[in-house]
C-alpha positions in Angstrom: 17.7 7.8 -102.2 15.6 8.6 -99.1 12.0 7.8 -99.5 9.4 9.0 -97.0 7.0 6.3 -97.7 6.2 5.0 -94.3 2.8 5.3 -92.7 4.1 8.0 -90.4 3.0 11.5 -91.0 6.4 13.0 -90.2 9.8 11.7 -91.2 13.1 13.1 -89.8 16.3 13.5 -91.7 19.3 14.2 -89.5 21.9 16.6 -90.9 24.8 14.6 -89.4 28.1 13.0 -90.4 26.4 9.7 -91.4 24.0 11.4 -93.8 26.8 13.8 -95.1 28.1 10.8 -97.1 24.9 11.1 -99.3 25.8 14.6 -100.4 25.7 16.5 -102.7 23.2 14.5 -104.7 20.7 13.4 -102.1 17.4 12.6 -103.7 14.2 12.6 -101.6 10.8 11.2 -102.7 8.1 12.8 -100.6 4.4 11.7 -100.9 1.8 14.4 -100.9 0.5 13.3 -97.5 3.9 13.3 -95.8 6.1 15.8 -94.1 9.9 15.6 -93.6 11.8 17.5 -91.0 15.5 18.2 -91.4 17.3 18.5 -88.1 20.7 19.8 -87.6 23.0 22.1 -85.5 22.0 25.7 -86.0 20.2 25.9 -89.3 21.1 29.4 -90.4 19.2 29.7 -93.7 17.7 27.8 -96.6 16.8 28.3 -100.2 14.0 26.5 -102.1 14.4 26.8 -105.8 10.8 26.1 -106.7 8.8 27.3 -103.7 5.4 26.5 -105.1 6.1 22.8 -104.9 6.8 22.6 -101.1 5.9 24.6 -98.1 8.9 25.3 -95.8 8.6 26.2 -92.1 11.3 26.6 -89.4 11.0 24.4 -86.4 13.1 26.2 -83.8 16.8 26.8 -84.6 17.5 23.1 -85.3 14.7 22.1 -87.6 13.1 22.8 -91.0 9.8 21.3 -92.0 9.0 20.5 -95.7 5.4 19.7 -96.8 4.5 19.0 -100.4 1.8 21.3 -101.8 2.0 20.4 -105.5 3.2 17.5 -107.6 6.6 18.2 -109.0 10.3 18.6 -108.4 12.5 21.2 -106.6 15.7 21.3 -104.7 16.6 23.0 -101.5 19.9 24.2 -100.0 20.2 24.2 -96.2 23.1 25.9 -94.4 23.7 24.7 -90.9 26.5 25.6 -88.5 29.1 23.8 -90.5 28.2 23.3 -94.1 25.7 23.6 -97.0 23.4 20.6 -97.7 21.6 20.1 -101.1 18.5 18.0 -101.5 16.6 17.1 -104.7 13.0 16.7 -103.8 10.4 14.9 -105.9 6.8 15.1 -104.6 4.6 12.0 -105.3 1.0 11.1 -105.5 0.0 8.3 -103.1 -0.4 5.9 -106.0 3.2 6.4 -107.0 4.6 5.2 -103.6 6.1 1.8 -103.6 5.4 -0.3 -100.5 8.5 -1.7 -98.8 
């Protein structure tokens, strides 16, 4: 599970061979005050299943920004130049985040 619980405002998840081993059941915990940017080769399209939970914005041709807007769960499919990625996203309140 990838947890975006650092003090940084933006976290980056690379769509690369190393992270491909986490597919297809990659779970992400995303606090309400965080953003995650997916970066990969030529992101062609994406599909958010519950769009009212997160706001999704393209960042050029290689990036996709995800920002929580409501507490809940959703999942997103991202198609890059080579494959489809699937992420299960759970948005969290700050009090639910475990310090590491």
